[in-house]
Every structure is written in structure tokens, then in C-alpha cells.
C-alpha positions in Angstrom: 16.9 -29.0 -26.0 13.9 -26.0 -26.3 14.6 -23.4 -23.6 12.0 -22.9 -21.5 9.8 -19.6 -21.8 10.8 -17.3 -19.0 7.7 -15.3 -17.6 9.0 -11.7 -16.8 6.6 -11.0 -14.3 7.3 -14.2 -12.2 10.9 -13.6 -12.8 10.8 -9.9 -11.3 8.8 -11.1 -8.5 11.5 -14.0 -7.7 14.2 -11.2 -7.9 12.3 -9.2 -5.4 11.2 -12.0 -3.1 14.4 -13.0 -2.4 16.1 -10.0 -1.0 13.2 -8.5 0.7 12.5 -11.9 2.7 16.3 -11.5 3.8 15.8 -8.2 5.0 12.8 -9.4 6.9 14.8 -12.4 8.3 17.7 -9.9 9.4 15.6 -7.5 10.8 13.8 -10.1 12.8 17.2 -11.7 14.0 18.4 -8.2 15.3 15.2 -7.7 17.3 14.8 -11.0 18.8 18.6 -10.4 20.1 18.3 -7.0 21.0 18.3 -5.6 24.5 17.5 -1.7 23.3 13.7 -1.3 23.2 13.9 1.7 20.7 16.0 -0.3 18.6 14.2 -3.5 18.9 11.0 -1.6 18.2 12.6 -0.1 15.0 13.8 -3.5 13.8 10.1 -4.9 14.3 8.9 -2.1 12.5 11.2 -2.9 9.3 10.3 -6.5 9.4 6.4 -5.5 9.2 7.2 -2.6 6.5 9.4 -5.5 4.7 6.7 -8.2 5.1 4.1 -5.9 3.4 6.3 -5.1 0.6 6.4 -8.8 -0.1 2.3 -9.1 0.0 2.2 -5.9 -2.0 4.6 -7.6 -4.6 2.9 -10.7 -4.3 -0.8 -9.0 -5.3 0.8 -7.5 -8.1 2.1 -10.9 -9.5 -1.5 -12.1 -9.4 -2.5 -9.3 -11.5 -0.9 -11.4 -14.0 -2.9 -14.3 -13.2 -6.1 -15.5 -13.9 -7.1 -16.7 -10.1 -9.7 -15.8 -7.7 -8.6 -15.2 -3.9 -10.9 -15.7 -1.1 -13.0 -12.8 0.2 -13.1 -12.0 3.7 -14.7 -9.9 6.2 -12.3 -7.4 7.3 -12.2 -3.4 8.8 -10.4 -1.5 5.9 -9.6 1.4 8.5 -7.4 -1.0 10.6 -5.7 -1.9 7.7 -4.5 1.7 6.7 -4.1 2.4 10.5 -1.2 -0.2 10.5 0.2 0.7 7.4 0.3 4.6 8.1 2.0 3.5 11.6 4.5 1.7 10.1 5.6 4.1 7.4 5.4 7.0 10.1 8.0 4.5 11.6 10.3 4.7 9.1 10.2 8.3 8.6 7.9 9.1 6.1 5.9 12.1 6.6 2.0 10.8 6.5 -0.7 12.2 8.3 -3.8 10.3 8.9 -7.4 11.7 9.5 -10.4 9.3 10.6 -14.0 10.5 10.6 -15.7 9.4 13.7 -17.0 6.0 13.7 -15.1 4.4 10.4 -12.7 1.9 12.8 -15.7 -0.4 13.1 -17.0 -0.3 9.2 -16.3 -3.5 7.4 -16.2 -4.6 3.9 -15.6 -8.0 2.0 -13.1 -8.8 -0.5 -9.2 -9.6 -0.3 -7.5 -7.9 2.5 -4.0 -7.9 0.9 -5.4 -6.6 -2.2 -6.7 -3.4 -0.4 -3.7 -2.9 1.6 -1.5 -3.3 -1.7 -4.1 -0.7 -3.3 -3.5 1.6 -0.5 0.5 1.4 -0.2 0.6 1.7 -3.8 -1.1 5.1 -3.6 1.1 6.3 -0.8 4.1 5.1 -2.6 3.3 7.0 -5.7 2.3 10.2 -3.5 5.9 9.9 -2.0 7.4 9.5 -5.4 5.9 12.4 -7.3 5.1 14.6 -3.9 6.9 17.5 -2.9 10.3 16.2 -0.5 9.5 16.7 3.3 5.8 17.8 2.4 3.1 15.7 4.3 1.0 12.8 2.6 -2.5 13.1 3.9 -4.6 10.2 4.3 -8.2 10.6 5.2 -11.0 7.8 6.0 -14.7 8.6 6.1 -18.1 7.3 5.3 -20.1 8.6 2.4 -23.3 7.3 0.9 -23.0 4.0 2.4 -19.2 3.4 1.4 -15.9 3.7 2.8 -13.6 6.4 1.1 -10.0 6.6 1.3 -8.3 9.8 -0.1 -4.6 10.0 -0.5 -3.3 13.8 -0.9 0.1 15.5 -1.5 1.4 18.5 -2.9 3.0 18.0 -6.2 7.0 18.7 -6.4 7.7 22.2 -8.5 9.8 19.7 -10.6 9.4 16.3 -11.6 11.3 13.7 -9.3 10.0 10.5 -10.4 9.6 10.1 -14.1 7.8 6.5 -14.3 6.0 4.9 -17.1 2.8 5.1 -15.5 2.7 1.5 -14.1 1.9 2.7 -10.4 -1.5 4.2 -11.5 -2.1 1.2 -13.7 -1.4 -1.3 -10.7 -3.6 0.7 -8.6 -6.8 0.5 -10.7 -6.2 -2.9 -11.7 -6.3 -3.7 -7.5 -9.4 -1.3 -7.3 -11.1 -3.0 -10.0 -10.5 -6.5 -8.5 -11.8 -5.3 -5.2 -14.8 -3.8 -7.1 -13.7 -0.1 -6.0 -14.2 3.1 -7.8 -10.5 4.9 -8.1 -10.3 8.3 -9.1 -7.9 11.1 -9.1 -7.6 14.8 -9.9 -5.2 17.8 -9.7 -6.1 21.2 -8.4 -3.2 23.6 -8.4 -0.3 22.0 -6.5 -2.3 19.4 -5.0 -2.9 15.7 -6.3 -5.6 13.8 -5.0 -6.4 10.1 -5.2 -9.8 8.7 -4.0 -11.1 5.0 -3.3 -14.5 4.3 -2.7 -15.4 0.8 -1.4 -18.4 -1.1 -1.0 -19.4 -1.7 2.6 -20.2 -5.6 3.8 -24.2 -5.5 4.0 
């Protein structure tokens, strides 16, 4: 009998999906039975954050697949706003600034890919940033495009020594969205910027 070939990406996704699903289910059960409003709200925050992690893991898994997801019309500022709100609820230091009028801007694409891209950029900033320093996210319109900038103060000493996978994933997601992703470092500040075409 020939042993089946195991796709390491599929295996990693499977191993992530099961525990994250259990966390979401447990937090949802606590929220449903909780009589304290503050505790229930926090549990609901955990559910949303965990479900977002599952969606991000799913999008990363799809990068290894030759498949096309259905594009829809959505408001990217709403996606970023929801993400930042939930991260703050989990005590992540994130500040959000929006240019007037960006909330109504729309784009065409895969909403989950955009969510995964911004989530990845903020996670990278958290991994490599100075502890307890705010990650700054700004949204604006420039030259008829939607711009997301993520800035953070880089840690004085390397806190996280990865293999560059976060940057690779972010660039692949940006490519699938038809967006341009750039990054730069000036002194102690690292910045990543996504430029996304708007819907006509």
C-alpha cells in the first residue's frame, strides 16, 4: 500500500482550524450563559477574533491553491474598523485614524483576503514592535485609491526572529487583491502601506 502524500500546508491549516474552532465554541458558550454584560461582551470579542483568525488561516491556505474566489463590492474602512475594535478589546495597543469620507468608499474584491492582509500587517507590527507602544493604522483616499498605512516603533532588540513568512503572505494577498504593498523604515519607525483600487 502506497502512503498518501501529505500536503504540509493542508496539515498546518487542519491543525490550526481544530483548536481555534474549539476556542470559538467555548467562548460562544460562555457568552450565551453569562449574566454579566462586561464578561459576555469580552467573550463575544474572543469569538469574533478567533473567527477572524480562522478566516485568515483559510486565506493563507488558499494561497497554495490555484483557485479564484468570488469578488464582491465592500467597504474596506468598515473591515479595518471592525478588526481594530476587536483587537483593542483584546488589549492590543492599536490606534486608528480615518480621513473624512473614507467610510463610504467601496472596492471590488475578496473581502476576506483584504481582512487577512490587514490582520497580517498588524500582527507583524505587533511581533516586531516595541512592547506597549501603539500600532498606528491610518485610512485615507489618495489619487482615487484607498490607502491603509500601518506604522509601529521597532523594538530596540529583536523580539521576534521569523523567516519572513509574514511579509511573504502579505505580498501574496496584496497581489491577489490587485493592490500595491510597500514598506519602509525611517529611524525607529517601520511603515507598511497598502494602496487598493476603488470600485468605479
